N, CA, C and O of each residue as an XYZ file, in Angstrom:
788
protein
N       1.020     -1.109     -0.146
C       0.358     -0.461      0.032
C       0.333      1.800      0.144
O       0.197      2.326      1.248
N       0.486      2.687     -1.167
C       1.591      3.463     -1.075
C       0.429      4.121      0.187
O      -0.663      3.734      0.601
N       1.281      5.240      0.491
C       1.273      6.317      1.181
C       0.299      5.478      2.427
O      -0.873      5.743      2.695
N       1.054      4.538      2.999
C       1.077      3.941      4.432
C       0.519      5.073      5.880
O       0.983      6.070      5.326
N       0.258      5.329      6.465
C      -0.441      5.793      7.863
C      -0.002      5.115      9.047
O      -0.391      3.993      9.372
N       1.121      6.081      9.923
C       0.944      5.778     11.594
C       0.234      5.805     12.056
O       0.341      6.919     11.542
N      -0.963      5.745     12.878
C      -1.607      6.892     14.267
C      -1.283      7.063     15.016
O      -0.194      6.489     15.022
N      -1.373      7.382     15.608
C      -0.710      7.418     16.689
C      -1.984      7.759     17.802
O      -2.664      8.726     17.458
N      -2.395      7.096     19.087
C      -3.228      7.681     19.275
C      -3.389      7.937     21.417
O      -3.322      6.956     22.157
N      -3.549      9.082     21.856
C      -3.433      9.910     23.088
C      -4.384      8.162     23.260
O      -4.955      7.847     22.216
N      -4.534      7.168     24.408
C      -5.895      6.956     25.028
C      -6.816      8.530     25.728
O      -6.567      9.700     26.019
N      -8.310      7.269     25.716
C      -9.082      7.547     26.543
C      -8.713      8.173     27.726
O      -7.572      8.041     28.168
N      -9.697      8.952     28.380
C      -9.622      9.505     29.743
C      -9.873      8.937     30.321
O     -10.883      8.236     30.371
N      -8.580      9.092     31.327
C      -8.387      7.649     32.103
C      -9.294      9.115     33.738
O      -9.363     10.343     33.790
N      -9.824      7.811     34.837
C      -9.881      8.871     36.622
C      -8.743      8.372     36.952
O      -8.099      7.324     36.904
N      -8.662     10.022     37.494
C      -7.294     10.516     37.971
C      -7.434     10.198     38.935
O      -8.452     10.553     39.529
N      -5.823      8.805     39.992
C      -6.012      8.641     41.730
C      -4.923      9.081     41.934
O      -3.912      8.891     41.257
N      -5.096     10.022     43.363
C      -4.149     10.747     43.897
C      -3.359      8.984     44.888
O      -3.946      8.165     45.595
N      -2.209      9.045     44.550
C      -1.938      8.604     45.819
C      -0.641      6.969     44.575
O       0.358      6.267     44.731
N      -1.753      7.290     43.476
C      -1.168      5.465     42.618
C      -0.466      6.612     41.023
O      -0.366      7.796     40.702
N      -0.200      5.427     40.566
C       1.631      6.022     39.454
C       0.269      6.180     38.485
O      -0.800      5.569     38.476
N       0.804      7.292     37.666
C      -0.455      7.256     35.727
C       0.100      5.993     35.413
O      -0.524      5.399     34.535
N       0.977      5.473     35.819
C       0.890      4.009     35.508
C       0.016      2.865     34.807
O      -0.013      2.134     33.818
N      -1.068      3.382     36.636
C      -2.313      2.580     36.987
C      -3.051      2.619     36.668
O      -3.771      1.629     36.543
N      -3.413      3.930     36.279
C      -5.515      3.885     35.968
C      -5.472      3.303     35.230
O      -4.773      2.502     34.609
N      -6.491      3.837     35.301
C      -8.050      2.678     34.436
C      -9.229      4.203     33.867
O      -9.538      5.316     34.292
N      -9.590      3.166     32.483
C     -10.644      4.539     31.538
C     -11.318      4.567     32.681
O     -10.980      3.795     33.578
N     -12.491      5.538     32.876
C     -14.111      5.909     33.902
C     -14.473      5.436     33.133
O     -13.886      4.832     32.235
N     -16.258      5.719     33.435
C     -17.520      5.513     32.027
C     -17.497      5.733     31.148
O     -17.666      5.094     30.109
N     -16.966      8.084     31.687
C     -16.437      8.893     29.355
C     -15.323      8.228     29.210
O     -15.404      7.482     28.234
N     -14.231      8.163     29.795
C     -13.438      6.908     29.296
C     -13.471      5.786     27.994
O     -12.888      5.557     26.935
N     -14.169      5.454     28.534
C     -15.202      4.257     27.798
C     -15.815      4.944     26.679
O     -15.636      5.061     25.467
N     -16.538      5.314     27.493
C     -16.859      6.284     26.023
C     -16.787      6.942     24.846
O     -17.536      7.042     23.875
N     -15.998      7.260     25.064
C     -14.787      8.565     24.760
C     -13.965      7.033     23.474
O     -14.062      6.986     22.248
N     -13.376      6.213     24.244
C     -13.399      4.718     23.352
C     -13.474      4.464     22.154
O     -12.771      4.326     21.153
N     -14.979      4.420     22.652
C     -16.295      4.015     21.289
C     -16.212      5.214     20.833
O     -15.005      5.417     20.700
N     -16.631      5.882     20.601
C     -16.409      6.894     19.807
C     -15.260      7.781     19.313
O     -15.258      8.902     18.805
N     -14.095      6.750     19.689
C     -12.832      6.971     18.315
C     -12.846      5.724     17.952
O     -11.760      5.378     17.488
N     -13.644      4.900     17.976
C     -13.599      3.494     17.251
C     -14.121      4.047     15.773
O     -13.772      3.683     14.650
N     -14.542      4.489     15.950
C     -15.830      5.236     14.842
C     -14.463      5.934     13.757
O     -13.967      5.780     12.642
N     -14.368      6.515     14.623
C     -12.706      7.631     13.260
C     -12.502      6.597     13.050
O     -13.070      6.015     12.125
N     -11.493      5.930     13.952
C     -10.387      5.157     13.203
C     -10.986      4.434     12.077
O     -10.586      4.368     10.915
N     -12.146      3.836     12.694
C     -13.385      2.688     10.949
C     -12.947      3.700      9.654
O     -12.671      3.089      8.622
N     -12.857      5.134      9.601
C     -12.523      5.475      8.629
C     -11.231      5.279      7.956
O     -10.846      5.829      6.924
N     -10.599      4.393      8.706
C      -9.054      4.434      8.145
C      -9.311      2.971      7.235
O      -8.486      2.394      7.943
N      -9.746      1.893      6.284
C      -9.523      0.585      6.185
C      -9.266      0.218      7.500
O      -9.689      0.631      8.580
N      -8.071     -1.098      7.000
C      -7.424     -2.147      6.934
C      -6.508     -1.539      7.868
O      -5.418     -1.170      7.431
N      -6.847     -1.341      9.365
C      -4.896     -0.984      9.942
C      -4.714     -2.451     10.897
O      -5.495     -3.331     10.535
N      -3.951     -2.768     11.865
C      -3.141     -3.034     13.222
C      -3.455     -2.154     14.071
O      -3.362     -0.968     14.386
N      -3.890     -3.228     14.353
C      -3.994     -2.458     16.367
C      -2.956     -2.937     17.718
O      -2.997     -3.819     18.576
N      -2.025     -1.812     17.358
C      -1.363     -1.705     18.101
C      -1.072     -1.083     19.795
O      -1.051      0.134     19.609
N      -0.864     -1.297     21.179
C      -1.270     -0.435     22.412
C       0.094     -1.057     23.147
O       0.799     -2.060     23.041
N       0.012      0.487     24.179
C       0.705      0.215     25.420
C       0.298     -0.472     26.512
O      -0.892     -0.630     26.781
N       1.360     -0.972     27.284
C       0.375     -2.108     27.954
C      -0.204     -1.440     29.308
O      -0.884     -2.029     30.149
N       0.024     -0.688     29.327
C      -0.592      0.617     31.329
C      -2.423      0.586     30.463
O      -2.626      0.918     29.295
N      -3.326      0.176     31.297
C      -4.770      0.332     31.334
C      -5.333      0.783     30.954
O      -6.311      0.249     30.431
N      -5.052      2.640     30.928
C      -5.763      3.626     30.278
C      -5.596      2.618     29.540
O      -6.482      1.770     29.646
N      -4.572      2.346     28.650
C      -4.445      2.252     26.997
C      -4.732      0.734     26.589
O      -5.335      0.217     25.648
N      -4.152      0.320     27.524
C      -4.712     -1.549     26.656
C      -6.708     -2.113     27.075
O      -7.260     -3.167     26.759
N      -7.462     -0.562     28.081
C      -8.829     -0.689     27.893
C      -8.991      0.257     26.823
O     -10.089      0.231     26.267
N      -8.217      1.014     26.448
C      -9.042      1.212     24.768
C      -9.371      0.815     24.437
O     -10.529      0.431     24.272
N      -7.573      0.529     23.824
C      -7.799     -0.255     22.267
C      -8.844     -2.068     22.881
O      -9.504     -2.879     22.231
N      -8.553     -2.000     24.067
C     -10.459     -3.231     23.681
C     -11.010     -2.734     22.782
O     -10.888     -2.631     21.562
N     -11.825     -2.348     23.765
C     -13.137     -0.891     23.239
C     -13.355     -0.740     22.188
O     -14.478     -0.781     21.684
N     -11.882     -0.444     21.393
C     -12.042     -0.425     19.624
C     -11.447     -1.217     18.740
O     -11.168     -0.900     17.584
N     -11.209     -2.416     19.341
C     -11.231     -4.050     18.869
C     -12.851     -4.211     18.734
O     -13.646     -4.400     17.813
N     -12.909     -4.039     20.098
C     -14.486     -5.117     19.931
C     -15.244     -4.474     19.406
O     -16.244     -5.172     19.240
N     -15.454     -3.108     18.856
C     -16.008     -2.421     18.252
C     -16.534     -2.541     17.076
O     -17.653     -2.467     16.568
N     -14.238     -2.978     16.400
C     -14.306     -2.970     14.888
C     -14.071     -4.404     14.456
O     -13.856     -4.800     13.311
N     -14.156     -5.167     15.659
C     -14.359     -6.369     15.560
C     -12.622     -6.679     15.121
O     -12.627     -7.882     14.858
N     -11.532     -6.287     14.974
C     -10.535     -6.336     15.565
C      -9.744     -7.252     15.934
O     -10.463     -8.204     16.239
N      -8.346     -7.601     16.128
C      -7.254     -7.858     17.040
C      -6.655     -6.996     17.826
O      -6.696     -5.808     17.506
N      -6.058     -7.347     18.868
C      -5.038     -6.180     19.259
C      -3.566     -6.176     19.906
O      -3.419     -6.587     21.057
N      -2.854     -5.867     19.411
C      -1.874     -6.597     19.737
C      -1.033     -5.763     21.170
O      -0.649     -4.658     20.786
N      -0.636     -6.036     22.807
C       0.599     -5.764     22.793
C       1.718     -5.346     23.420
O       2.326     -6.212     24.050
N       2.313     -3.840     23.415
C       3.482     -4.103     23.035
C       5.212     -2.930     23.545
O       5.816     -1.957     23.094
N       5.300     -3.862     24.682
C       6.174     -2.884     25.076
C       6.829     -2.216     24.204
O       7.089     -2.278     23.003
N       7.239     -0.920     25.957
C       7.908     -0.017     24.212
C       6.701      1.282     24.321
O       6.903      2.495     24.387
N       5.857      0.794     24.316
C       4.794      2.383     24.621
C       4.200      3.063     24.850
O       3.640      4.008     24.295
N       4.278      2.388     26.297
C       4.147      3.331     27.813
C       4.668      4.575     27.643
O       5.339      4.874     26.655
N       4.352      5.493     28.733
C       4.047      6.927     28.232
C       6.198      6.706     29.793
O       6.822      5.811     30.364
N       6.243      7.885     29.657
C       7.404      7.800     30.974
C       6.459      7.665     32.621
O       5.567      8.210     33.271
N       7.630      6.288     32.654
C       7.004      6.649     34.593
C       6.728      7.057     35.481
O       7.397      7.052     36.515
N       5.748      7.484     35.330
C       6.043      8.652     36.866
C       5.389      8.006     38.488
O       4.543      7.191     38.854
N       6.229      8.806     39.016
C       6.019      8.199     40.197
C       4.701      8.510     40.456
O       4.364      9.491     39.794
N       2.968      7.649     41.823
C       2.431      7.768     42.742
C       3.105      9.543     43.505
O       4.202      9.982     43.849
N       2.147      9.890     43.473
C       2.029     11.919     44.224
C       0.333     12.198     44.368
O      -0.704     11.613     44.055
N       0.604     13.059     44.824
C      -1.068     13.391     44.571
C      -1.038     14.418     43.575
O      -0.105     15.214     43.468
N      -2.207     14.403     42.737
C      -3.347     14.348     41.505
C      -3.019     16.340     41.278
O      -3.750     17.287     41.570
N      -1.780     16.312     40.722
C      -1.360     18.192     39.789
C      -2.333     19.002     39.244
O      -2.867     18.801     38.153
N      -2.611     20.076     40.125
C      -3.239     20.748     38.761
C      -2.628     21.404     37.999
O      -1.513     21.880     38.209
N      -3.561     21.562     36.585
C      -3.051     21.274     35.596
C      -1.893     22.192     35.514
O      -1.454     22.573     34.429
N      -1.440     22.517     36.554
C      -0.936     24.260     35.707
C       0.360     23.542     36.284
O       1.300     23.386     35.505
N       0.502     22.992     37.891
C       1.397     22.786     37.469
C       2.327     21.350     36.574
O       3.519     21.116     36.374
N       1.024     20.640     36.223
C       2.234     19.254     35.335
C       2.074     20.066     33.821
O       2.149     19.387     32.798
N       1.901     21.208     33.752
C       2.396     21.754     32.943
C       4.120     22.273     32.824
O       5.103     22.254     32.083
N       3.726     22.630     33.869
C       5.352     22.685     34.334
C       6.332     22.012     34.540
O       7.528     22.212     34.754
N       5.701     21.216     34.454
C       6.639     19.718     34.946
C       6.709     19.301     33.650
O       7.928     19.151     33.570
N       6.151     18.916     32.249
C       6.342     19.164     31.174
C       7.391     19.357     29.958
O       8.243     18.741     29.317
N       6.479     21.200     30.116
C       7.538     22.218     30.078
C       9.391     22.249     30.450
O      10.416     22.439     29.796
N       9.136     22.029     31.476
C      10.700     21.098     32.531
C      11.290     20.025     31.361
O      12.358     20.284     30.806
N      10.580     18.891     31.047
C      10.576     17.574     30.781
C      11.162     17.859     28.787
O      12.013     17.188     28.202
N      10.443     18.901     28.270
C      10.651     19.313     26.788
C      11.909     19.941     26.713
O      12.741     19.613     25.867
N      12.095     20.814     27.536
C      12.818     21.569     27.197
C      14.760     21.230     27.943
O      15.739     21.961     27.787
N      14.672     19.759     28.785
C      15.961     19.422     29.362
C      15.479     17.999     28.901
O      14.997     17.082     29.565
N      15.756     18.097     27.569
C      15.100     16.293     27.437
C      16.596     15.559     27.668
O      16.412     14.350     27.816
N      17.619     15.816     27.724
C      19.069     14.277     28.930
C      18.463     14.376     30.192
O      18.995     13.474     30.838
N      17.338     15.179     31.201
C      17.470     14.600     31.833
C      16.329     14.260     32.655
O      15.287     14.870     32.416
N      16.334     13.568     33.398
C      15.029     12.577     34.270
C      14.366     14.018     34.756
O      14.934     14.608     35.674
N      13.347     14.516     34.245
C      12.705     15.861     35.489
C      11.885     14.909     35.985
O      12.207     14.684     37.151
N      10.320     13.772     35.382
C       9.574     13.598     36.175
C       9.916     12.005     36.527
O      10.292     11.591     35.431
N       9.968     11.254     37.150
C      10.571      9.620     37.294
C      12.367      9.425     36.837
O      13.246     10.165     36.396
N      12.277      8.332     37.145
C      13.396      7.600     36.019
C      14.006      7.924     35.052
O      15.227      7.929     34.897
N      13.040      8.269     34.201
C      13.234      8.062     32.738
C      13.688      9.784     31.969
O      12.788     10.612     32.110
N      14.364     10.053     31.572
C      14.553     11.367     30.637
C      13.592     11.406     29.263
O      12.961     10.432     28.852
N      13.611     12.871     28.571
C      12.638     12.513     27.904
C      13.306     11.478     26.535
O      12.634     10.658     25.909
N      15.400     11.910     26.203
C      15.543     11.273     25.343
C      15.313      9.904     25.191
O      14.972      9.369     24.137
N      15.645      8.940     27.036
C      15.636      7.858     26.869
C      14.072      6.768     26.397
O      13.889      5.594     26.074
N      13.255      7.946     26.597
C      11.713      7.236     25.649
C      10.912      7.372     24.794
O       9.763      6.982     24.589
N      12.189      8.441     23.910
C      12.082      8.750     22.094
C      12.958      7.278     21.921
O      12.843      6.658     20.863
N      13.770      6.798     22.936
C      14.505      6.138     21.936
C      13.292      4.688     22.052
O      13.017      3.912     21.137
N      12.756      4.679     23.428
C      12.187      3.108     23.787
C      11.266      3.129     22.532
O      11.428      2.366     21.580
N      10.360      3.997     22.608
C       9.314      4.572     21.727
C       9.440      4.335     20.174
O       8.715      3.668     19.436
N      10.402      4.965     19.931
C      11.274      5.000     18.342
C      11.572      3.250     18.245
O      11.156      2.855     17.156
N      12.012      2.411     18.857
C      12.371      1.559     18.532
C      10.680      0.159     18.399
O      10.118     -0.681     17.695
N      10.674      0.626     19.232
C       8.875     -0.138     19.416
C       8.479      0.290     18.484
O       8.526     -0.742     17.814
N       7.996      1.200     17.658
C       6.956      1.789     16.809
C       7.991      0.663     14.801
O       7.703     -0.006     13.808
N       9.191      1.315     15.564
C       9.715      0.796     13.764
C       9.426     -0.663     13.981
O       9.301     -1.230     12.896
N       9.234     -1.705     15.319
C       8.590     -2.962     15.380
C       7.543     -3.494     14.197
O       7.258     -4.151     13.196
N       7.232     -2.530     15.333
C       5.059     -2.383     14.721
C       4.935     -2.066     13.395
O       4.179     -2.634     12.607
N       5.742     -1.080     13.126
C       5.246     -0.667     11.337
C       6.325     -2.141     10.801
O       6.004     -2.557      9.688
N       7.183     -2.698     11.292
C       7.800     -4.026     10.330
C       6.786     -4.748     10.627
O       6.658     -5.288      9.528
N       5.766     -5.286     11.403
C       4.756     -5.491     12.081
C       3.565     -5.941     10.796
O       3.175     -7.081     10.547
N       3.284     -5.051     10.320
C       2.082     -4.261     10.011
C       1.586     -4.904      8.932
O       1.457     -3.873      8.272
N       1.033     -6.112      7.885
C       0.245     -5.720      6.092
C       0.808     -4.862      5.693
O       0.819     -3.763      6.246
N       1.633     -5.228      4.267
C       1.527     -3.785      3.482
C       0.381     -3.430      2.984
O       0.514     -2.278      2.569
N      -1.097     -3.961      2.735
C      -2.032     -3.346      3.233
C      -3.138     -2.582      3.910
O      -4.221     -2.060      3.647
N      -1.862     -2.888      5.468
C      -2.089     -2.092      6.349
C      -2.026     -0.712      7.304
O      -0.978     -0.823      7.940
N      -2.632      0.428      7.646
C      -2.104      1.060      8.572
C      -1.881     -0.100      9.879
O      -2.084     -1.257     10.245
N      -0.982      1.941     10.432
C      -0.739      1.100     12.079
C      -2.033      2.339     12.867
O      -2.485      3.466     12.664
N      -2.159      1.297     13.743
C      -2.369      2.566     14.959
C      -2.632      1.816     16.105
O      -3.232      0.775     16.373
N      -1.912      2.784     16.776
C      -0.545      2.508     17.970
C      -1.571      3.535     19.461
O      -1.250      4.677     19.791
N      -2.972      2.603     20.226
C      -2.934      3.682     20.693
C      -1.649      3.777     21.911
O      -0.930      2.784     22.024
N      -1.425      4.819     22.681
C       0.219      4.992     23.178
C      -0.410      6.177     24.537
O      -1.227      5.929     25.424
N       0.114      7.087     24.338
C       0.688      7.720     25.556
C       1.102      9.972     25.046
O       1.989     10.394     24.305
N       0.474     10.457     25.509
C       0.066     11.944     24.878
C       2.474     12.424     24.910
O       3.190     12.731     23.957
N       2.704     12.313     25.828
C       4.444     13.152     25.711
C       4.871     12.098     25.202
O       5.631     12.559     24.351
N       4.970     10.273     25.047
C       5.495      9.964     23.770
C       5.448     10.306     22.406
O       6.317     10.657     21.608
N       4.060     10.099     22.308
C       3.890     11.030     21.135
C       4.629     12.236     20.288
O       5.271     12.153     19.241
N       4.342     13.305     21.044
C       4.674     14.296     21.078
C       6.608     14.708     20.611
O       7.072     15.422     19.722
N       7.211     13.955     21.581
C       8.750     13.470     21.251
C       8.525     12.464     19.884
O       9.242     12.405     18.885
N       7.637     11.914     20.101
C       7.982     11.455     18.775
C       7.715     11.290     17.167
O       7.921     10.488     16.256
N       7.072     12.674     17.432
C       6.201     13.357     16.267
C       7.539     14.907     16.398
O       7.968     15.199     15.281
N       7.919     15.472     17.142
C       8.558     15.955     16.793
C       9.455     16.295     16.753
O       9.727     17.476     16.535
N      10.928     14.666     17.102
C      11.715     14.294     16.291
C      12.014     14.191     14.770
O      13.068     14.209     14.135
N      10.470     14.055     14.350
C      10.860     13.971     12.810
C       9.641     14.820     12.054
O       8.855     14.340     11.237
N       9.681     16.470     12.614
C       9.119     17.150     12.517
C       9.587     18.018     12.668
O      10.745     17.941     13.078
N       8.746     19.937     12.339
C       8.955     21.338     12.387
C       8.122     21.789     13.039
O       7.307     22.651     12.710
N       8.306     20.905     14.692
C       7.292     21.368     15.674
C       7.569     20.980     16.573
O       8.178     19.955     16.881
N       6.814     22.387     17.551
C       7.876     21.835     18.995
C       6.882     20.813     19.670
O       5.660     20.732     19.545
N       7.796     20.020     20.456
C       6.933     18.918     21.088
C       5.908     19.446     22.358
O       4.878     18.809     22.579
N       6.110     20.147     22.833
C       5.681     20.888     23.830
C       4.703     20.793     23.139
O       4.185     19.738     22.771
N       4.181     22.414     22.774
C       3.179     22.670     22.392
C       2.435     21.706     21.674
O       1.276     22.116     21.720
N       2.473     20.431     20.905
C       1.559     19.880     19.832
C       1.092     18.991     21.101
O      -0.087     18.642     21.040
N       2.107     18.391     22.703
C       1.761     17.947     24.068
C       0.578     18.670     24.800
O      -0.054     18.128     25.708
N       0.312     20.009     24.309
C      -0.445     20.753     25.398
C      -1.749     20.921     24.866
O      -2.697     21.385     25.499
N      -1.800     20.172     22.590
C      -2.632     20.530     22.053
C      -3.568     18.208     22.732
O      -4.694     17.815     23.034
N      -2.429     17.652     22.631
C      -2.977     16.677     22.674
C      -4.334     16.295     23.794
O      -4.292     16.118     25.012
N      -4.976     16.273     23.274
C      -6.806     15.345     24.938
C      -7.035     14.080     24.828
O      -6.906     13.275     23.906
N      -7.342     14.026     25.749
C      -7.848     12.216     26.038
C      -9.312     12.533     25.629
O     -10.074     13.483     25.810
N      -9.403     10.970     24.810
C      -8.546     10.888     23.022
C      -8.235     11.934     22.045
O      -8.806     12.981     21.739
N      -7.395     11.479     21.730
C      -7.148     13.432     20.175
C      -5.053     11.910     19.156
O      -4.106     11.278     19.623
N      -5.410     12.106     18.298
C      -4.947     11.454     17.921
C      -4.472     12.471     16.137
O      -5.141     13.235     15.441
N      -2.816     11.858     15.991
C      -2.109     12.243     15.027
C      -1.496     11.421     13.805
O      -1.095     10.292     14.086
N      -1.395     11.769     12.725
C      -1.828     10.415     11.463
C       0.280     11.262     11.030
O       0.591     12.447     10.906
N       1.260      9.893     10.928
C       2.194     10.046      9.891
C       2.341      9.361      9.142
O       2.247      8.180      9.479
N       2.621      9.637      7.854
C       3.116      9.324      6.953
C       4.552      7.514      7.626
O       5.742      7.610      7.923
N       3.710      6.281      7.606
C       4.830      5.581      8.125
C       6.534      6.053      7.479
O       7.547      6.298      8.135
N       6.361      6.051      6.179
C       7.711      6.257      5.619
C       8.224      7.797      5.775
O       7.991      8.724      4.998
N       9.019      7.831      7.039
C       9.759      8.857      7.714
C       9.325      9.744      8.824
O       9.922     10.757      9.187
N       7.727      9.046      9.557
C       6.717      9.568     10.604
C       6.547     10.860      9.777
O       6.332     11.752     10.598
N       6.546     11.270      8.773
C       6.133     12.950      8.305
C       4.563     12.843      8.767
O       3.637     12.050      8.592
N       4.864     14.569      9.725
C       2.799     14.764      9.904
C       2.832     14.923      9.023
O       3.672     15.358      8.235
N       1.292     14.380      8.952
C       0.283     14.610      8.200
C      -0.856     15.199      8.806
O      -1.257     16.047      8.009
N      -1.445     15.184      9.623
C      -2.683     15.718      9.965
C      -3.308     15.539     11.605
O      -3.748     14.399     11.752
N      -3.477     16.606     13.154
C      -3.680     16.374     13.835
C      -5.091     16.169     14.642
O      -5.901     17.072     14.435
N      -5.345     15.547     15.171
C      -7.066     16.087     15.229
C      -7.253     15.709     17.017
O      -7.642     14.692     17.592
N      -6.814     16.933     17.476
C      -6.688     17.631     19.449
C      -7.609     16.927     20.050
O      -7.457     16.636     21.237
N      -9.349     16.303     18.959
C      -9.919     16.007     20.558
C     -11.129     15.105     19.758
O     -11.785     15.874     19.056
N     -11.583     13.784     19.666
C     -12.368     12.837     19.019
C     -13.057     13.254     19.781
O     -13.554     14.279     19.315
N     -13.728     12.874     21.625
C     -15.530     13.460     21.833
C     -14.851     14.937     22.377
O     -13.733     15.440     22.480
N     -16.888     15.445     22.777
C     -16.767     16.350     22.934
C     -16.702     16.931     24.551
O     -17.249     17.953     24.966
N     -15.822     15.913     25.374
C     -15.925     16.171     26.864
C     -14.263     15.686     26.681
O     -13.586     15.915     27.683
N     -13.548     15.057     25.542
C     -11.780     15.147     25.760
C     -12.165     16.134     27.014
O     -13.075     16.731     27.589
N     -10.548     15.795     26.987
C      -9.518     16.373     28.331
C      -8.621     16.424     28.595
O      -8.681     15.581     29.490
N      -7.644     16.740     28.603
C      -6.263     16.956     29.037
C      -5.795     15.852     30.446
O      -6.421     16.006     31.495
N      -4.635     14.724     30.376
C      -3.607     14.756     31.175
C      -2.463     14.557     31.885
O      -2.127     15.362     32.753
């Protein structure tokens, strides 16, 4: 297939849980409804392979999409978000400030134990493997997380990664060409109740 696409999807809206590491957060009712609406948007792609991060909010988003569209789904390590520790729920301003530092100093582990540079290398390796596993007549859809999406897109396009991260809601997606990860489209939000995480 010419012009094969890679669609990187920020998972549906999770329930924020104070004192629980974000990697363990799950979807609530609004998130599950958003994932089903996301399936309607993804159906327009035609044939695609569905992969996802092991984190519960991404895994459940992918599960609901797979059920809606009658697809298999494939979990892949490497598609996780940066590992953030359990903490009180941050205000939007605090969360934004943390990520501003992360994008500004990519070699440093600003939040948790992983730097932006290390997260990007991990994510790129997983994505290359997923593209390789995708059949020639299929696009690739990956249900993953906002920071790693923004890091990947910024690494391959003339775009500000932090600004993109600020745009991406739960759920939302970017559409890239599989060859070179050139950006074709940003869908900021899919559902009317989308929110940032």
